[in-house]
N, C-alpha and C positions, 0 to 999 in steps of 0.2 A: 485793566488786567495787567498783572506784573509780568514784565519781560526782561530777562537778564541781558546785559550787553557784555561782549567779550572784553572790551577795554576796561570796564569797571571790574570785571572778574580778575583780570590780570593785576590790577592795582591791589585787589584784596589778597591775592596769592602772594604778592610781593611784601605785604605787611604782616604776614603771619609771625607769631612768636615762636620760641623754641619748641613749644608743645604742638605746633602745627595749627593753632587756633588764632583768632584775631580778637584783640581787645575792643571794648566799647569806645575807648578814646580814639583808637585808630579808625574805627568805623564811623564815628562822628565826623572826624576830619575829612575822610573820603566822601561821606554823604554831603557835607557842606560844599565841598569843591565841585561835586557833580550835581548839585541842586536836587538831592534825593532826601526823602525822609529817612529817619533812622530805621523804621520798619523796612522800607525798600532796601536799605543797605544790608540789613540782616538777611533778607530774602536773597539778595545777590550773593552774599557770602555762602549761604547754604547751597545755592544753585551751582556755585563754583567748587563745591566740595569742602569748603572751609567753615568750621563751626565757630560761631560767636562765643567768646570765652564764657559769657554768663550762662550758657546752656551746657557747659562741660559736664555737669553732674547728671544731665538728662541722658547721657550716652550709656551704653551697655543695655539700656532699656529701649532707646530709640536710635535710629540711624540719623545721619546728617540729612538725608532726604526726608525722613519723617519729621525732623525738626522743621524743615522747610514747609512741610504741609501744615504744621501747627501755625507757623507764621502767616500762612495764607488763609487760615481758617477764619470763619465768621460765625459768632455765637451770640444769640439773644438770651439774656438772663432775665426772667420775669420774676421780680421780687429781689430786693437788695437788703433784706433783713438778716435773720440768722443763717439760713442756708446760702442765700445769694451773696452776702458779704464774704463768706469763706470761699465760695465758688469763684467769684471774680478775682480774688487774691490768688488762688491756686492757678487759674487759667493764665493770669498775667505772668506769674512766675515761670510757668512752663513755656510761655512764649506764644500763646494764641494771639494772632495779630490784630483782630478786630472784634471788639466786644461791645454790644449794646446792652445797657442795663436799664430796666424800667421799674420805677416805683414812685408813686405819688405821695409817699408818706415822709414824715420827719421823725427823727430819733426822740424817744421818750426815755425816762429813767428806767422803766421796767425792761427796756431792751438791753441794758448794759450787762446783764448777767450772762449773755450768750452771743450777742451780735458783735462780730469782730470790728465793725466800723463804728460802733457806739462807744463813745468815751465822753469825758467831761467837756471836751472841746466841741463835740459834734451834737450834743443835746440841743434839740430845737431846730436843728438844721436839716435840710433835705438829704435823704439817703443817697440820692444821685450825686449831689455835690461831694459828699464824703467819699463815695466810691471813685469819682473822677480824681480827686486829690490823692487818694491812696494809690491808685494804679499808676499815676504819674511818678510817684516816689518809688514804687516797686520796680516798674519797667517802663521807662519813658518811650520805648519803641511802640508799645501797644496803643492802638487808636481806640479810645473809649468814647462811645456816644451815650450821653446821659439822656434818658427819656423820663422827665419828671411828670409822670402821669400814671394813673391806674389803667394800664393798657387793655383796651377792650374793643370789640366790634371791628370796624374796618381798619382802624389803626393797628390793632393786633394782627390782623391778617396781612397788612402791608409790611409790618416789621418782620413777621415770620418768613415772608417771601424773600427777604434780603439776606438770609443767613443760611448756614449749612446745618446748624443744630440749634434747637430751642431747649432751654433749661427751665423747667418748672421749679422755682425756688419759693413758692408761695407758702404762706401759713394758712390755716383754716381750709375751708372747702369751697367757698363761693365761686372762684374763677378757675379752678383746676380743669374742669370739663371743657371750658371755652378755650383754654390754652392748648389742651390736648387736641381739640378739634381743629384749631387754627394751624397747628403744626402738620396735621394730616392733610389739610387742604393745600398747604404750601409744599407738600411732598418732601418734608424733612423729618428726621428722627427727633423725638422728644426724650429728654432725660428728666424723670420725675422722682421726687423723694419726699418723705415726710417723717416726722418724729413724734413720739409721745413718751415722756418720762425717760427711761433708759433704753427704750426700744425705737427702732426705726426701719425704714425700708427704702429701696431704690430700684428703679426699673427703667430700661430703655424701651421706648415704644416706637416702632417704625410705622410709617404710613400704612393704614389698612389693618394694623394689628389691634387687638383688644388691649386697652390700657386700664390703669387702676382707678381712674376718676369715678367710674360708675360704682365702684365698690366702697367708696369712702364715706358714704352717707348722704343725707339730704343737704344739698348746697345752700339751701335757704334756712337750714336749721342751725343748731348750736355748732361750735367749731370742732366738735368731735373729741377723740381721745387726747389730743395734745392739750386741750384746755382742762381736761379732767386730771391728767397725769403730770402736767407741767412741761417746761422746756429747759433742758439742762445743756450747758455748754459742751460737754464731751459728746453727747448724742448728736447735737447739731454738727459739730466738726466731723464726726464719723460719717454721717449721711452726706455731707457736702464733699467729703473726700471720695466717696463712692461715685457721686455725680461727676466730679472732676475727672476721675480716672475713666469713666465711661465716655466723656466728651473727648478725651485724649485718644481713646481707641477709635472712636468714630471718625475723627479727623485724620488720623494717621493710617487707617485701614487695618488696624489690628482687630482680631476676632472679638466679637461681643456675644456672650452667651445669652440665650433667651431666658425669660422668666424674671421674677421679682426676688431680689435679695432682701431677706429679713434678718436683722441683727438684734441681739439683746446684750447690752453691756453689763447687766446684772449678773448673768451667768456666763458671759463671754462666749456666746454661740452665734453662728451665722448659718442660715439655711437659704435654699433657693426653691421657689415654688413656681408652678406654671398656672397662669390664670385660665 
């Protein structure tokens, strides 16, 4: 468990720039001298009321205290393809401190039309490896745990118990119900989303609440509407953005409205329904 020390806090306050924030270079030096990780140093800074410079544009929407909560947050993202690739990128940029990403797949050519982590250099490589490298480049403070497996059964339950929020970033229907049930057993909220063509949906499911998995069709049948209507990059990014915003709210204590968000990029509409 993270515990701030007054000595390190004083060092952070002494290193602030004219804007009252602290640069990553200064934090790295302080962290190295104190034998702390960069994540711990960022947490110390927020606990001392000093914002790390890289999160300056998060302010006005978040307080320094709320930024500290993001840095202390633990999130499991199940699926690192279209939705998951965007989600881990956004969470890392916002400063979610610990992210576990699970996917047993490798990138194929057909992924490149929409999956952020799919490019000519990553084709044929595990999605978890690409996610780890990407997050290290985006925000080296974030501690990313790659789980190169199709997370199921006891392993899924164990991973869900270690986090504050579970993100269902799966495609198709097969495992969505299992992820929803595992989050409920772990007592943590689930953020689920899906797309089809230019339409998509996103929903926060708290333990004990009715989730969307039962409404999506036969998990052993065809992949559903997304296979019939296709998967387009703008739709994926929109759904992932909604998921990432929901995770931010859950971790920082901001209010999260009930119901499912349904959006349609063809006619630029967004609605909310109650299951």
